[in-house]
N, C-alpha and C positions, 0 to 999 in steps of 0.2 A: 525509413521507408518501408512501407507495408507490404506483407507475402500474402498472396492466397493460397486458400487451402483450398483444394481439391475437392467439390461437394461430396464425390464417393467417402473421401474418410470422414468428412463432417456425419454422414446421414449412415454413418455404416451400422447397424443393430446390431446389439449384443449376441453372443452367441448362445444357443440353447444350453438347457440347463440340464440336458441328457445329451447321447451321442443315440441316433440311430440305430439300432440293432435288429436287422429281419430271424436273428435263428433264435435269441433269447425273446422276440416278440412270438415266434412259432411256440416256443414251449410256454407260455401264457396261453395262446389255444388251445392247447393240447393236454397239458399237463392235468388241470384238476378231472378232467374230463376220464383219465382212466380210474378214480376215486368214484366219479359219479355212477361209473358203468360195473366197477368192484361191487360199491354196498348196494346198488339195483338188481345183480345176481342175487347178492348176500341175501338181501331182502327176501326178494322170491323165495330162495332155497328155503326159509326159514318163517313161510307166509303163516304155515300149520305147526307153527312149535322149532324146535330143536335150537342151536347153541353152537360156539366153538367157545366154551368157556371151560372144558375139559376135556381130557386127550380122549376119554371114551366118547363125548358127544361131538367131538372134532370128527373121530371117524365115521361113527353113526351117519354125519350131515353129508362127508366124502361119499359115503357108498349108499346114499340115499340120493346122490343130488351130484354124482362127479362132472358133467357137464358144466353145471353153475359154480361148482367149489372150484373147478380147474380155471375157467374163465375171470372169474374176481381175483384168481391168484394173480394170473397174469395179468389183469389190467392194474390190480396195486400195486405191480412189481415198476409197470409201465410210468403209471403214475410216478413214482417214487423218483423215477430216474429223472424222469421231465421236471422234477419239482425242483431241482437242482437248478439247472439254466435259469428256471420261472423266476425262482426266487432275487438270482443275479438280476433279471428283468426290473424285479421291482423296487431293487434298490436302483439302478441306475437311472431309472425312471424318479425316484423321487430327490435323487441328489443332494445339493446342497441343503436343499428346504427342510429335510428330516432327515440329516445323515447319519448322528447315530442310531435314529430309532431303527430306520431302515438296515443298519449295518447288522445290530446284533439281531435285531429279526431274522435276516437272509440267513445268519449263521445259523442261529438254534433253528430254524426251519427245517435249511439244508442237513443239518447233523442230524435232526429227528427222520427225516425223511430218510435219507440214507440208512438210520438204523431200522426204520419202518422194511426197507427193500430185502434185508436180513432176516427179519423175523417173517416176510408175509412166501420168502422163497421156501419152507419147511413147509408149506403150503403139499408141495410136492411129495415130500416124504411121507405126508399124511395119505396123500390118495394112492399111494404105492402100497400101505401097508391095508387102506380098504380094499383097493383092488384085488391085492394077493389072497387075502384072509388068512385064516389061524389063527392063534393064539393072540385073541384082540385084547382081552384084558390085558397081557404082556404088553400090546404097543400101546394101549393107550397108558400105561403106569410110565414105558421109556416117556412118552411127548409130556407129561407130568413133569418128570424130572428135567427132564431137559427144561421149561419153561420155567423151575424152580432154582433151578442152579445158579448159585451166587455172582458165580463168572459171566453170566448172561443176563444177570437181570438189568443192570444199568442198561442195556440195549434197551426195554421196553421201558424202562424211565425218559432215557432219550429220545424214543418216540412221542411219548408221552407230554413231555416239556416244548419238543420242537412243533407235533402237531395242535397244542391247544396256546400255550403263550407266545410259540413263535406265529405262529398264524395272525394271535389279536396284534403284537408288535407289530408285522409287517402291515394290516389292515390300519392298525393306527398311523401308522407312517405315511399309507396313501392317502386317512382321513386328511393329517396334518399337514400334508404338503400342499392339497388340491388337486395334485399332480392327475387326478380323476375327478369324475363328478361326485360329491357327497352322496350318492343313491349305489354309486360303485361302490367305493369303498365299504357303504355298509351289508355290500353286501359280501365283500370279503371276509367282514367281520363277521358275517350270519352263522360262518361256519364251527368255530370253536362251543358258542349256546346251542346250538344246534343239535353238536354230538353228541353234549353232556345232555343234554334231554333225551334224546334217545337212546344212551345210554338207562339212564335212570325208567324209563318209561318201557324197557324192554322192544322196544321194537325199533329196524332200522330206517325205516322211512322218513323218521329225519333228521339222520345221516345222507340220506340221497337228497332230500332238500336243500340242505347246508351244501352239496357239493357243487349242485345245481346253482346254485346262489353266488358258490364262489365261483364256480366257473365264468357265469356271466358278468362277475365286478374281474377278475381276471385276463377276460377276453379286450375289456374297455381298456384296461392298461394295457394291455399288449398292440392294440391300436393306438392308443396313442403313443408308443414306443415306436412307431413304424412311420409317426409323421415328424 
């Protein structure tokens, strides 16, 4: 005796490789723009020279452009905060198609930007010193000492690893999984090399271009996550 199987059971499609998440998608839409704003503000502040390589240079930059310095600090902090759910969104998007690469990249990137949040927060101390005035040489020595303290160096190294290697792994996971178009994955992958080129060339505008490219690529990932 034959038994019939309901058509709805036979033709039921397999579930999607990832679960739709509005909060994680919103983080993908917004997080990288924090760095685009921060890098743009820093690039404009240093358009005629200046940097934050040393304590003395940091204080001079903060004193000359307090508004831009504060904007860059707040934007970078918000970007760092939102990058944690954003990378979780990428991990969910790639799902089983690139699980190990996506997971390792997400953990490393999130850890790096948590460290960057701590680093950037010290910008308010630099602003306070620059606005107060007084023994600038002593203030600069304090900033230099804080950055060279062996107990804190690992935070800077963690940020470098997450910012460059972590982003590279996340972009590679998106590329390998084909979760987003190839051009969008390439836009995410553009951030690490453009960041390095900017450091070598001594201009922040390469970082601005890399941040905008990454923002566009992650926005496509966010759009896919909403589907």
